[in-house]
Structures are given as C-alpha cells and as structure tokens.
C-alpha positions as a Markdown table, in Angstrom:
| # | Residue | x | y | z |
|---|---|---|---|---|
| 1 | Met | 181.8 | 87.7 | -12.2 |
| 2 | Glu | 180.8 | 85.2 | -9.4 |
| 3 | Arg | 183.8 | 83.0 | -10.2 |
| 4 | Arg | 186.2 | 86.1 | -9.9 |
| 5 | Ile | 184.6 | 87.2 | -6.6 |
| 6 | Arg | 185.1 | 83.9 | -5.1 |
| 7 | Gln | 188.7 | 83.8 | -6.4 |
| 8 | Leu | 189.3 | 87.3 | -4.8 |
| 9 | Leu | 187.7 | 86.1 | -1.4 |
| 10 | Ser | 189.8 | 83.1 | -1.4 |
| 11 | Ser | 193.0 | 85.0 | -2.0 |
| 12 | Leu | 192.4 | 87.0 | 1.2 |
| 13 | Asn | 193.9 | 85.3 | 4.6 |
| 14 | Val | 190.5 | 85.7 | 6.2 |
| 15 | Pro | 188.2 | 82.6 | 7.1 |
| 16 | Trp | 185.0 | 82.3 | 5.3 |
| 17 | Lys | 182.2 | 82.3 | 7.9 |
| 18 | Tyr | 179.9 | 79.6 | 6.6 |
| 19 | Pro | 176.7 | 79.8 | 8.6 |
| 20 | Glu | 175.8 | 75.9 | 8.1 |
| 21 | His | 178.4 | 74.4 | 10.3 |
| 22 | Ala | 178.8 | 71.3 | 12.6 |
| 23 | Gly | 178.5 | 73.6 | 15.7 |
| 24 | Arg | 174.9 | 73.7 | 15.1 |
| 25 | Leu | 174.3 | 70.1 | 16.1 |
| 26 | Ser | 177.0 | 70.5 | 18.9 |
| 27 | Ala | 175.2 | 73.3 | 20.5 |
| 28 | Ile | 171.9 | 71.5 | 20.5 |
| 29 | Arg | 173.4 | 68.3 | 22.1 |
| 30 | Gln | 175.2 | 70.5 | 24.8 |
| 31 | Leu | 172.0 | 72.1 | 25.7 |
| 32 | Leu | 170.2 | 68.8 | 25.9 |
| 33 | Glu | 173.0 | 67.5 | 28.2 |
| 34 | Leu | 172.8 | 70.6 | 30.4 |
| 35 | Glu | 168.9 | 70.6 | 30.5 |
| 36 | Pro | 167.8 | 67.1 | 29.9 |
| 37 | Val | 164.2 | 66.7 | 28.5 |
| 38 | Pro | 162.4 | 63.9 | 30.6 |
| 39 | Gly | 161.4 | 61.0 | 28.3 |
| 40 | Leu | 163.7 | 62.0 | 25.5 |
| 41 | Arg | 165.7 | 58.9 | 24.1 |
| 42 | Phe | 168.5 | 59.1 | 21.5 |
| 43 | Glu | 169.1 | 56.7 | 18.7 |
| 44 | Cys | 171.8 | 56.5 | 16.1 |
| 45 | Gly | 171.0 | 57.5 | 12.5 |
| 46 | Lys | 172.4 | 55.9 | 9.2 |
| 47 | Ser | 173.6 | 56.5 | 5.9 |
| 48 | Ala | 170.8 | 56.8 | 3.0 |
| 49 | Thr | 171.3 | 54.5 | 0.2 |
| 50 | Arg | 171.7 | 55.7 | -3.6 |
| 51 | Asp | 168.2 | 53.9 | -4.3 |
| 52 | Gln | 166.6 | 55.9 | -1.4 |
| 53 | Leu | 168.0 | 59.2 | -2.6 |
| 54 | Gly | 166.9 | 58.3 | -6.1 |
| 55 | Arg | 163.3 | 58.6 | -5.4 |
| 56 | Val | 163.6 | 62.2 | -5.2 |
| 57 | His | 166.9 | 63.1 | -7.2 |
| 58 | Thr | 167.9 | 62.2 | -10.7 |
| 59 | Ser | 170.7 | 59.7 | -11.4 |
| 60 | Ser | 172.8 | 62.4 | -13.1 |
| 61 | Tyr | 172.4 | 64.8 | -10.2 |
| 62 | Leu | 173.6 | 61.9 | -7.5 |
| 63 | Ser | 176.5 | 60.9 | -9.8 |
| 64 | His | 177.7 | 64.5 | -9.9 |
| 65 | Ile | 177.2 | 64.8 | -6.1 |
| 66 | Phe | 179.2 | 61.7 | -5.5 |
| 67 | Asp | 182.0 | 62.8 | -7.6 |
| 68 | Leu | 182.5 | 65.6 | -5.1 |
| 69 | Arg | 183.1 | 63.1 | -2.2 |
| 70 | Gly | 186.2 | 64.1 | -0.3 |
| 71 | Lys | 186.5 | 67.4 | -2.2 |
| 72 | Asn | 186.2 | 71.1 | -1.6 |
| 73 | Ala | 184.1 | 72.8 | -4.1 |
| 74 | Trp | 181.4 | 75.4 | -4.9 |
| 75 | Leu | 178.1 | 73.8 | -6.2 |
| 76 | Asp | 175.9 | 77.0 | -6.7 |
| 77 | Val | 176.2 | 80.5 | -6.9 |
| 78 | Asp | 173.9 | 81.1 | -3.9 |
| 79 | Thr | 176.6 | 79.8 | -1.4 |
| 80 | Thr | 176.1 | 76.1 | -1.4 |
| 81 | Ala | 179.5 | 74.5 | -0.9 |
| 82 | Val | 181.1 | 71.2 | 0.0 |
| 83 | Ser | 184.1 | 70.3 | 2.1 |
| 84 | Thr | 185.8 | 66.9 | 2.3 |
| 85 | Gly | 183.2 | 65.6 | 4.7 |
| 86 | Ser | 180.0 | 67.0 | 3.3 |
| 87 | Ile | 178.7 | 64.1 | 1.1 |
| 88 | Asp | 179.2 | 61.7 | 3.9 |
| 89 | Ala | 177.2 | 63.9 | 6.2 |
| 90 | Ala | 174.4 | 64.7 | 3.7 |
| 91 | Glu | 174.0 | 60.9 | 3.3 |
| 92 | Val | 173.7 | 60.5 | 7.1 |
| 93 | Ala | 171.2 | 63.4 | 7.2 |
| 94 | Ala | 169.0 | 61.9 | 4.6 |
| 95 | Gly | 169.3 | 58.5 | 6.2 |
| 96 | Thr | 168.7 | 59.5 | 9.8 |
| 97 | Ala | 165.3 | 61.3 | 8.6 |
| 98 | Ile | 164.4 | 57.9 | 7.2 |
| 99 | Ala | 165.5 | 56.4 | 10.5 |
| 100 | Ala | 163.3 | 58.8 | 12.4 |
| 101 | Val | 160.2 | 57.9 | 10.3 |
| 102 | Glu | 160.8 | 54.0 | 10.7 |
| 103 | Ala | 161.0 | 54.5 | 14.5 |
| 104 | Val | 157.6 | 56.0 | 14.6 |
| 105 | Ile | 156.0 | 53.7 | 12.0 |
| 106 | Gln | 157.4 | 50.8 | 13.7 |
| 107 | Gly | 155.9 | 51.9 | 17.0 |
| 108 | Arg | 159.2 | 52.6 | 19.0 |
| 109 | Ser | 157.9 | 56.2 | 19.7 |
| 110 | Glu | 154.8 | 58.3 | 18.8 |
| 111 | Ser | 157.1 | 61.1 | 17.6 |
| 112 | Ala | 160.8 | 61.5 | 16.6 |
| 113 | Phe | 163.1 | 64.4 | 15.9 |
| 114 | Ala | 166.0 | 64.1 | 13.5 |
| 115 | Leu | 168.7 | 66.2 | 14.4 |
| 116 | Val | 170.7 | 66.4 | 11.1 |
| 117 | Arg | 172.8 | 68.7 | 9.0 |
| 118 | Pro | 173.2 | 69.9 | 6.3 |
| 119 | Pro | 169.5 | 70.9 | 5.9 |
| 120 | Gly | 167.6 | 69.6 | 3.0 |
| 121 | His | 164.4 | 71.6 | 1.9 |
| 122 | His | 166.2 | 73.9 | -0.8 |
| 123 | Ala | 167.6 | 70.6 | -2.6 |
| 124 | Glu | 165.7 | 70.2 | -6.0 |
| 125 | Pro | 165.6 | 67.0 | -8.0 |
| 126 | Val | 168.6 | 68.2 | -10.3 |
| 127 | Arg | 170.3 | 70.9 | -8.2 |
| 128 | Ala | 171.9 | 71.8 | -4.8 |
| 129 | Arg | 170.7 | 75.2 | -3.2 |
| 130 | Gly | 170.8 | 77.0 | 0.0 |
| 131 | Phe | 173.2 | 74.7 | 1.9 |
| 132 | Cys | 171.1 | 71.6 | 0.9 |
| 133 | Leu | 172.5 | 68.7 | -1.0 |
| 134 | Phe | 169.9 | 66.0 | -0.6 |
| 135 | Asn | 166.2 | 66.9 | 0.5 |
| 136 | Asn | 166.0 | 65.0 | 3.7 |
| 137 | Val | 162.2 | 65.3 | 4.2 |
| 138 | Ala | 161.5 | 64.4 | 0.8 |
| 139 | Val | 163.7 | 61.3 | 0.9 |
| 140 | Ala | 162.0 | 60.3 | 4.2 |
| 141 | Ala | 158.4 | 60.9 | 2.7 |
| 142 | Ala | 159.3 | 58.9 | -0.4 |
| 143 | His | 160.4 | 56.1 | 1.8 |
| 144 | Ala | 157.3 | 56.1 | 3.9 |
| 145 | Gln | 155.3 | 55.7 | 0.9 |
| 146 | Ala | 157.5 | 53.0 | -0.8 |
| 147 | Glu | 158.3 | 51.0 | 2.1 |
| 148 | Leu | 156.2 | 51.6 | 5.1 |
| 149 | Gly | 152.8 | 51.7 | 3.8 |
| 150 | Cys | 152.1 | 55.3 | 4.2 |
| 151 | Arg | 149.8 | 56.4 | 1.2 |
| 152 | Arg | 149.3 | 60.0 | 2.2 |
| 153 | Val | 152.1 | 62.2 | 3.8 |
| 154 | Met | 151.8 | 65.7 | 4.8 |
| 155 | Ile | 154.8 | 67.9 | 5.1 |
| 156 | Val | 154.8 | 71.0 | 7.2 |
| 157 | Asp | 157.6 | 73.5 | 6.5 |
| 158 | Trp | 158.0 | 76.4 | 9.1 |
| 159 | Asp | 161.5 | 77.3 | 8.2 |
| 160 | Ala | 161.8 | 81.0 | 7.6 |
| 161 | His | 162.7 | 80.3 | 4.0 |
| 162 | His | 160.4 | 78.7 | 1.6 |
| 163 | Gly | 161.0 | 74.9 | 0.9 |
| 164 | Asn | 161.5 | 75.4 | -2.8 |
| 165 | Gly | 163.0 | 71.7 | -3.3 |
| 166 | Thr | 160.2 | 69.9 | -1.5 |
| 167 | Gln | 157.6 | 71.8 | -3.2 |
| 168 | Asp | 159.2 | 71.1 | -6.8 |
| 169 | Ile | 159.7 | 67.4 | -5.8 |
| 170 | Phe | 156.0 | 66.9 | -5.0 |
| 171 | Tyr | 154.2 | 69.7 | -6.9 |
| 172 | Ala | 152.2 | 67.3 | -9.1 |
| 173 | Asp | 151.7 | 64.5 | -6.4 |
| 174 | Pro | 148.2 | 64.2 | -4.9 |
| 175 | Asp | 149.4 | 61.9 | -2.3 |
| 176 | Val | 151.7 | 64.5 | -0.6 |
| 177 | Leu | 150.2 | 67.6 | 1.0 |
| 178 | Phe | 153.0 | 70.5 | 1.3 |
| 179 | Phe | 152.1 | 73.2 | 3.7 |
| 180 | Asp | 154.9 | 75.9 | 3.9 |
| 181 | Ile | 154.7 | 79.1 | 6.0 |
| 182 | His | 157.6 | 81.4 | 5.4 |
| 183 | Arg | 158.7 | 84.9 | 4.8 |
| 184 | Ala | 157.6 | 86.3 | 1.6 |
| 185 | Ser | 159.6 | 87.0 | -1.7 |
| 186 | Pro | 162.0 | 88.7 | -2.4 |
| 187 | Phe | 163.4 | 86.9 | 0.8 |
| 188 | Tyr | 165.3 | 83.9 | -0.3 |
| 189 | Pro | 164.8 | 81.5 | -2.4 |
| 190 | Gly | 162.0 | 83.9 | -3.9 |
| 191 | Thr | 159.5 | 81.1 | -4.4 |
| 192 | Gly | 156.4 | 80.4 | -2.5 |
| 193 | Gln | 153.7 | 82.6 | -3.8 |
| 194 | Leu | 150.3 | 82.3 | -2.6 |
| 195 | Glu | 149.2 | 81.2 | -6.1 |
| 196 | Glu | 151.5 | 78.2 | -6.2 |
| 197 | Ile | 149.2 | 75.4 | -5.4 |
| 198 | Gly | 150.5 | 72.5 | -7.4 |
| 199 | Val | 149.8 | 71.1 | -10.9 |
| 200 | Gly | 147.9 | 68.4 | -12.4 |
| 201 | Leu | 146.6 | 65.7 | -10.2 |
| 202 | Gly | 148.5 | 67.3 | -7.4 |
| 203 | Glu | 146.6 | 70.9 | -7.8 |
| 204 | Gly | 145.5 | 71.9 | -4.5 |
| 205 | Thr | 147.9 | 69.9 | -2.4 |
| 206 | Thr | 150.5 | 72.7 | -2.2 |
| 207 | Val | 149.6 | 75.4 | 0.3 |
| 208 | Asn | 151.9 | 78.5 | 0.7 |
| 209 | Val | 151.5 | 81.0 | 3.2 |
| 210 | Pro | 153.9 | 84.0 | 2.8 |
| 211 | Met | 154.4 | 86.3 | 5.7 |
| 212 | Pro | 155.9 | 89.8 | 5.9 |
| 213 | Ala | 159.0 | 90.6 | 7.8 |
| 214 | Gly | 158.4 | 90.6 | 11.4 |
| 215 | Ala | 155.4 | 88.2 | 11.6 |
| 216 | Gly | 155.2 | 86.3 | 14.7 |
| 217 | Asp | 153.2 | 84.0 | 17.0 |
| 218 | Gln | 149.7 | 85.5 | 16.5 |
| 219 | Ala | 150.0 | 85.3 | 12.7 |
| 220 | Tyr | 151.5 | 81.8 | 12.8 |
| 221 | Leu | 149.2 | 80.2 | 15.0 |
| 222 | Lys | 146.3 | 81.8 | 13.0 |
| 223 | Ala | 147.6 | 80.3 | 10.0 |
| 224 | Phe | 147.9 | 77.0 | 11.5 |
| 225 | Asn | 144.2 | 76.9 | 13.1 |
| 226 | Glu | 142.6 | 78.4 | 10.1 |
| 227 | Ile | 144.5 | 77.0 | 7.1 |
| 228 | Leu | 146.8 | 74.2 | 8.1 |
| 229 | Val | 144.2 | 72.3 | 10.4 |
| 230 | Pro | 141.3 | 72.4 | 7.9 |
| 231 | Ala | 143.8 | 71.2 | 5.2 |
| 232 | Ala | 144.9 | 68.1 | 7.3 |
| 233 | Asp | 141.2 | 67.3 | 8.1 |
| 234 | Trp | 140.5 | 67.0 | 4.4 |
| 235 | Phe | 143.8 | 65.4 | 3.3 |
| 236 | Gln | 143.8 | 62.9 | 6.3 |
| 237 | Pro | 147.5 | 61.9 | 6.2 |
| 238 | Asp | 149.0 | 58.6 | 7.3 |
| 239 | Leu | 152.1 | 60.6 | 8.6 |
| 240 | Ile | 153.0 | 64.1 | 9.3 |
| 241 | Leu | 156.7 | 65.2 | 8.6 |
| 242 | Val | 157.8 | 68.8 | 9.7 |
| 243 | Ser | 160.8 | 70.6 | 8.0 |
| 244 | Ala | 161.6 | 72.6 | 11.4 |
| 245 | Gly | 163.9 | 75.5 | 10.8 |
| 246 | Phe | 164.4 | 78.0 | 13.7 |
| 247 | Asp | 165.2 | 81.0 | 11.8 |
| 248 | Pro | 161.7 | 82.4 | 12.3 |
| 249 | His | 163.1 | 83.4 | 15.6 |
| 250 | Pro | 163.8 | 86.9 | 16.0 |
| 251 | Phe | 167.6 | 86.1 | 16.8 |
| 252 | Asp | 167.9 | 85.2 | 13.0 |
| 253 | Leu | 166.6 | 88.6 | 11.9 |
| 254 | Ala | 163.8 | 87.2 | 9.6 |
| 255 | Leu | 160.7 | 87.0 | 11.6 |
| 256 | Asn | 159.4 | 87.1 | 15.2 |
| 257 | Val | 158.3 | 83.6 | 16.2 |
| 258 | Ser | 159.0 | 83.0 | 20.1 |
| 259 | Phe | 160.0 | 79.8 | 21.8 |
| 260 | Glu | 156.4 | 79.5 | 23.1 |
| 261 | Gly | 155.2 | 80.0 | 19.6 |
| 262 | Phe | 157.3 | 76.9 | 18.3 |
| 263 | Ala | 155.8 | 74.9 | 21.2 |
| 264 | Ala | 152.3 | 76.0 | 20.5 |
| 265 | Met | 152.6 | 75.0 | 16.8 |
| 266 | Thr | 154.1 | 71.8 | 18.0 |
| 267 | Gly | 151.1 | 71.2 | 20.1 |
| 268 | Ile | 148.6 | 71.8 | 17.2 |
| 269 | Leu | 150.5 | 69.2 | 15.0 |
| 270 | Gln | 150.5 | 66.8 | 17.7 |
| 271 | Glu | 146.7 | 67.0 | 18.0 |
| 272 | Val | 146.3 | 66.6 | 14.2 |
| 273 | Ala | 148.5 | 63.6 | 14.2 |
| 274 | Arg | 146.8 | 62.0 | 16.8 |
| 275 | Arg | 143.3 | 62.6 | 15.2 |
| 276 | His | 144.5 | 61.4 | 11.7 |
| 277 | Cys | 147.5 | 59.1 | 12.0 |
| 278 | Lys | 147.9 | 57.7 | 15.5 |
| 279 | Gly | 150.2 | 60.4 | 16.5 |
| 280 | Gln | 152.9 | 59.7 | 14.0 |
| 281 | Leu | 154.8 | 62.8 | 13.8 |
| 282 | Val | 158.4 | 63.2 | 12.6 |
| 283 | Phe | 160.5 | 66.5 | 12.7 |
| 284 | Val | 163.6 | 67.1 | 10.6 |
| 285 | Leu | 165.9 | 69.9 | 11.4 |
| 286 | Glu | 166.2 | 72.5 | 8.7 |
| 287 | Gly | 167.6 | 76.0 | 9.2 |
| 288 | Gly | 168.4 | 78.2 | 12.2 |
| 289 | Tyr | 172.0 | 79.8 | 12.5 |
| 290 | His | 172.0 | 81.6 | 15.7 |
| 291 | Leu | 173.1 | 79.0 | 18.0 |
| 292 | Ile | 171.1 | 80.1 | 21.1 |
| 293 | Ser | 168.0 | 80.3 | 19.4 |
| 294 | Leu | 168.5 | 77.3 | 17.4 |
| 295 | Ser | 169.3 | 75.0 | 20.5 |
| 296 | Arg | 166.5 | 76.4 | 22.7 |
| 297 | Gly | 164.1 | 76.2 | 19.8 |
| 298 | Val | 164.8 | 72.4 | 19.5 |
| 299 | Arg | 164.7 | 71.8 | 23.1 |
| 300 | Thr | 161.3 | 73.6 | 23.3 |
| 301 | Val | 159.9 | 71.4 | 20.5 |
| 302 | Leu | 161.3 | 68.2 | 22.2 |
| 303 | Glu | 159.8 | 69.2 | 25.5 |
| 304 | Ala | 156.5 | 69.8 | 23.9 |
| 305 | Leu | 156.7 | 66.5 | 22.1 |
| 306 | Ala | 157.5 | 64.8 | 25.5 |
| 307 | Gly | 154.2 | 66.1 | 27.0 |
| 308 | Gly | 155.6 | 69.2 | 28.7 |
| 309 | Thr | 153.3 | 72.2 | 29.7 |
| 310 | Leu | 152.6 | 74.5 | 26.8 |
| 311 | Gln | 152.9 | 78.0 | 27.7 |
| 312 | Glu | 150.3 | 80.3 | 25.7 |
| 313 | Pro | 152.3 | 82.8 | 23.5 |
| 314 | Ser | 151.6 | 86.4 | 24.3 |
| 315 | Ile | 151.9 | 89.5 | 22.1 |
| 316 | Thr | 155.6 | 90.6 | 22.5 |
| 317 | Gly | 155.8 | 93.4 | 25.0 |
| 318 | Leu | 152.3 | 93.4 | 26.4 |
| 319 | Ala | 153.4 | 91.8 | 29.6 |
| 320 | Glu | 156.0 | 94.4 | 30.1 |
| 321 | Val | 153.7 | 97.2 | 29.2 |
| 322 | Glu | 151.2 | 96.0 | 32.0 |
| 323 | Ala | 153.9 | 95.7 | 34.4 |
| 324 | Ala | 155.2 | 99.2 | 33.6 |
| 325 | Ala | 151.7 | 100.6 | 33.8 |
| 326 | Ala | 151.1 | 99.0 | 37.4 |
| 327 | Phe | 154.4 | 100.6 | 38.5 |
| 328 | His | 153.7 | 104.0 | 37.3 |
| 329 | Arg | 150.0 | 104.3 | 37.8 |
| 330 | Gln | 150.1 | 105.8 | 41.4 |
| 331 | Ala | 152.0 | 108.6 | 40.2 |
| 332 | Phe | 149.3 | 110.0 | 38.1 |
| 333 | Val | 146.5 | 109.4 | 40.6 |
| 334 | Ser | 145.4 | 112.7 | 42.5 |
| 335 | Asp | 143.6 | 112.5 | 45.8 |
| 336 | Asp | 141.7 | 115.9 | 44.8 |
| 337 | Pro | 138.7 | 115.0 | 42.8 |
| 338 | Asp | 139.1 | 118.6 | 41.1 |
C-alpha cells in the first residue's frame, strides 16, 4: 500500500513539499548576516570517513547508503528519502559534527555549534529514519572517545522528537549518558518511555523525560534543574554534546518552548560544562522546520554561548494579562465607598 500511494503521488504534477531542505541552513545564515552575533566565528566543516561512520553504523548499512549516491530514492516508509546530493550532504553533516568537537577539544573555542543537515538523531545502526541518514551526534561522540581522549560523553537531546537512534546506539554503553526530553508517545517516533533507562552495563545512563503536548519553558527548565543537572553531577562528563532541535518552539506546533527558554537551557548546560569539563560544549543541529523559529532559535543559542545576557523566561501571557489589568483597573474603581 505504501508503495502504491507513493506511485500515485509521484504521478501528480504537484511538487512534494519535503520539510527537511537546504533552505533551513540558508535561513540561519541569512539571519546571522542580518543580525551578527559578537564573538561568533565560522569555520568550514569536512566529510566524515567510512571508518568514522562505521563506529556507530554497520558495514552493510553503510554499503547500502553509499550505493544510493547520486540517486533519488525512498529509504523508509516514514518519509526518509534521498536526492542526488543527499549522501554527500550527510557525510559532511557527520564530519562537521566531528570538526566542531575537535575545535572545542583542541582549545580553539570553548563551545561550538555544527550547523548541519540532514539531521541525525533518528538514524539507527542499521536503518535510516525520520530524515536522518547518519547519526551525526553519535558519530561525533564516538570520535571524541576513540581519538580525542574523552572517556565519558554526555548527550543532551532537546528536539521535540525522541532521539531513538542515539538511544539505540548507546543503550548498553556506561560511558555515554543520554538525556532526552521530548514530546511523549504516540508522537513520532513513539519511543522514549520513562522506563527506557538502558540495559546491561549501560543501565541508568539513558534518561528519558517525555512531555505532554504544549509543555513549555517552566516544565523544561524544571527538568533540566531537577533531573539533568544531578545526572551530570553524578556522571561527570568529559564532553557535553547537544542534539539541538528547534521544533519544541510553538511555531512547529508540537510544544511551547520560547526563544528565552532555549537560551536558559543553554545557560544551564554552559554552567554544567564549566563545572565538569572545562566548558567543552558542542551543539549539533537536528530538527526545526519553521524557518523563522529555526533561525531565531539558533541565533538565540549562539548569542547565549557568546556571553549574551540571558532573559528569564516568563509564563506565556502573564505579562500581557498584567498590562491589561493595569489598563482596565481604573474603570472598576469607585470613589463611593458604598
């Protein structure tokens, strides 16, 4: 049925509006050119090698993906597709995540943000899913462990969708602490239950915080302060990686995290990184498909990383109600005490 539906769609003379497209990065760069962030420096990325990808993906899976280079094809029934340049782009996405980690570990910057696409956190060891071909953050984490002397790596995933691929890759690994806050099942991909905590030696190093639709700043910051921070203090990471998706913003219609909320979460992660791993903190772009909230969200995080002033998130609508109350209050005040 899936194959037949796609055949019918392809026979219609209507362009397929694929939400993961190159315009996502163009929108970010355009905003950063219009509103530069003081202290921000750009460096070029690079392509990941097969050996680097092979630390988290099987050889048979990589062979299958590389056979699709230069082709148009559907990989998975959940909308994962490739065009003629997708494999090259995915290699650069994973390699640029590695380059960002190297920039931080080698001391060129305290923190870094890999502006990459396609995203990666849904990619499993043997399967492409949810727009993701290679698991960028997992490739970067494995490289940090294998080549850069980082024994313990903490991965924080705040994308609206659960990072099922990252969890799968490190589910039994005691040296990777995976913290994921996301919209709860049955929201895609349907994984990330509270009880999913890892197995074997890795039991306890997977921390899932499923959220209801509409959850926002107050809930997210409570989860960071009361779950993530104690977990990090227990784990004592050598490096912190962030799967930074911006679809928790209300413009993407999944959750209700504001720009100030993203900045506040970034500030918490900075404090944790400075306490445990010399401030070594690397963000890797994941989802976010509304171009305004995506670009503004990325800039907000970059500004926080660069030392900008963090505004305290407020409860949505509270300031407006207070202003309205002040405006209307005199209309209901009587000079007559009776």
